[in-house]
C-alpha positions in Angstrom: 84.8 -106.5 77.6 85.3 -110.2 77.0 85.8 -113.1 79.5 89.6 -113.2 79.0 89.9 -109.5 80.1 87.8 -110.2 83.2 89.7 -113.3 84.1 93.0 -111.5 83.5 92.0 -108.7 85.9 90.8 -111.2 88.5 94.1 -113.2 88.2 96.0 -109.9 88.6 94.0 -108.9 91.7 94.4 -112.4 93.2 98.1 -112.2 92.8 98.3 -108.9 94.7 95.9 -110.2 97.4 98.0 -113.3 97.9 101.1 -111.2 98.3 99.5 -108.8 100.8 98.0 -111.7 102.7 101.3 -113.5 102.9 103.1 -110.4 104.3 100.3 -109.6 106.8 99.9 -113.1 108.2 103.6 -113.8 108.5 104.5 -110.2 109.6 107.5 -110.8 107.3 108.5 -109.8 103.7 111.5 -112.1 103.3 111.9 -113.3 99.8 109.8 -110.5 98.3 111.5 -107.9 96.1 110.7 -104.4 97.3 112.2 -103.1 94.1 109.7 -105.0 91.9 106.9 -103.7 94.1 108.1 -100.1 93.7 108.2 -100.6 89.9 104.6 -102.0 89.9 103.4 -99.0 92.0 105.1 -96.7 89.5 103.4 -98.6 86.7 99.9 -98.1 88.2 100.6 -94.5 89.1 101.7 -93.5 85.6 99.0 -95.6 83.8 96.0 -94.5 85.9 96.4 -90.7 85.8 93.4 -90.8 83.5 91.3 -91.5 86.6 91.0 -87.7 86.8 90.2 -87.1 83.2 88.5 -90.1 81.6 85.6 -92.1 83.1 85.1 -95.5 81.3 83.0 -97.5 83.7 82.5 -98.2 87.4 84.3 -101.5 87.0 87.3 -99.8 85.4 87.5 -97.1 88.0 87.1 -99.5 90.9 89.8 -101.8 89.6 92.2 -98.9 89.0 91.7 -97.6 92.6 92.1 -101.1 94.1 95.3 -101.8 92.1 96.8 -98.5 93.3 95.9 -99.1 96.9 97.2 -102.7 96.9 100.5 -101.6 95.2 101.2 -98.8 97.7 100.1 -100.8 100.8 102.5 -103.5 99.7 105.4 -101.0 99.3 104.5 -99.5 102.7 104.6 -102.9 104.4 107.9 -103.8 102.8 109.7 -100.5 103.5 107.7 -99.4 106.5 105.8 -101.6 108.8 107.9 -104.8 108.3 111.1 -103.2 107.0 113.2 -105.2 109.6 112.3 -108.4 107.8 113.1 -107.0 104.3 115.9 -108.9 102.6 117.8 -105.9 101.2 121.0 -107.9 100.8 119.4 -110.1 98.1 117.2 -107.4 96.5 120.1 -105.9 94.6 118.8 -105.5 91.0 119.9 -102.2 89.5 116.7 -100.4 88.7 118.4 -97.9 86.4 119.1 -100.7 84.0 115.3 -100.9 83.5 114.2 -97.3 84.0 116.6 -95.6 81.6 115.9 -97.7 78.6 112.1 -97.7 79.3 112.1 -93.9 79.6 114.0 -93.5 76.4 111.7 -96.0 74.5 108.6 -94.2 75.8 109.7 -91.0 74.2 110.7 -92.8 70.9 107.8 -95.2 70.5 104.4 -93.9 71.5 101.0 -93.1 69.8 101.0 -89.4 70.7 103.7 -87.0 72.0 101.6 -85.7 75.0 102.4 -86.1 78.7 99.6 -88.5 79.5 100.3 -90.7 76.5 104.0 -90.8 77.1 103.4 -91.8 80.8 100.9 -94.5 79.7 103.4 -95.8 77.2 106.1 -95.8 79.9 103.8 -97.8 82.2 103.2 -100.4 79.5 106.9 -100.8 78.8 107.8 -100.8 82.5 105.3 -103.4 83.4 106.9 -105.8 80.9 110.1 -105.8 82.9 109.0 -104.9 86.5 109.1 -108.5 87.6 112.8 -108.9 86.8 114.1 -107.8 90.2 111.9 -110.5 91.8 113.1 -113.2 89.5 116.7 -112.0 90.0 116.2 -112.2 93.8 114.9 -115.8 93.5 117.8 -116.8 91.3 120.2 -115.1 93.8 118.8 -116.9 96.9 118.2 -120.2 95.0 114.6 -120.7 96.1 111.2 -119.1 96.7 108.4 -119.7 99.3 105.3 -121.4 98.0 103.1 -118.4 98.5 105.6 -116.2 96.5 105.5 -118.7 93.6 101.7 -118.6 93.7 101.9 -114.8 93.4 104.2 -115.1 90.4 102.0 -117.7 88.8 98.9 -115.6 88.9 100.8 -112.6 87.7 102.0 -114.6 84.7 98.5 -116.0 84.2 97.2 -112.5 84.1 99.5 -111.6 81.2 98.7 -114.8 79.3 95.0 -114.1 79.7 95.5 -110.6 78.4 97.2 -112.0 75.3 94.1 -114.1 74.7 92.0 -110.9 75.3 93.9 -109.0 72.6 93.5 -111.9 70.2 89.8 -112.0 70.9 89.5 -108.2 70.5 91.3 -108.4 67.1 88.9 -111.1 66.0 85.7 -109.4 67.1 86.6 -105.6 67.0 89.5 -105.5 64.6 91.4 -103.8 67.4 95.2 -104.1 67.7 97.4 -102.2 70.2 101.0 -102.9 69.0 102.7 -101.4 72.1 100.5 -103.3 74.6 100.7 -106.6 72.7 104.5 -106.6 72.1 105.1 -105.6 75.7 102.7 -108.3 76.9 104.4 -110.9 74.8 107.8 -109.9 76.2 106.5 -110.0 79.8 104.9 -113.5 79.2 108.2 -114.8 77.9 109.9 -113.9 81.1 107.4 -116.1 82.9 107.7 -119.2 80.7 110.6 -120.9 82.5 108.8 -120.1 85.8 105.6 -121.7 84.6 107.4 -124.9 83.8 109.0 -125.0 87.2 105.7 -124.2 88.9 103.8 -127.0 87.2 106.6 -129.6 87.6 107.6 -128.7 91.2 105.2 -126.4 93.2 102.0 -128.1 92.1 103.6 -131.4 93.2 104.3 -130.1 96.7 108.0 -129.4 96.1 109.8 -126.1 96.9 110.7 -124.1 93.9 114.5 -123.7 93.6 116.6 -122.2 90.9 120.3 -122.5 90.0 122.4 -120.2 92.1 124.3 -117.6 90.0 128.1 -118.2 89.8 
């Protein structure tokens, strides 16, 4: 395991903790897409089924359990504990537009036509687009709270660091996972415009705002 993988995991974990902390402190989930959080919970659930069949390391197991817990606690707080503050009117992205193509692609492009492998592939493809409901929500409302933008930044940083991890693994181990790399590149591209706005606005103390859809 190289430093880019570890930094990527820590960035991912920090993003989730920032989001959970924001919801808990403010007792409010306004501006957060519950649909994106459902997709992320589905990503972790389908990816980490090997918790019961394949032990890699204590680090790997602990991180998987923590990600699962964070994902489901976030979903619970949005749709359960603080559901009265959930902005359902603006969280309107049609999930079937993501799920149907991802399911189809998982059956068509995978490394092995077995249940666990198809579910793992599904999780990789789904993660690459799971943030779209959140970005759509921000574009619909026209702005995002600072803490939400920090969450998105560290999610994007996690993907960028994983790209560096894959490059490093190819150089040192001659290892290349086409499905993970292509999906990671697609996901990172979705964050590029956001990264620019984050650096030019949020880091300068300005509130991030996006053009309102017509």
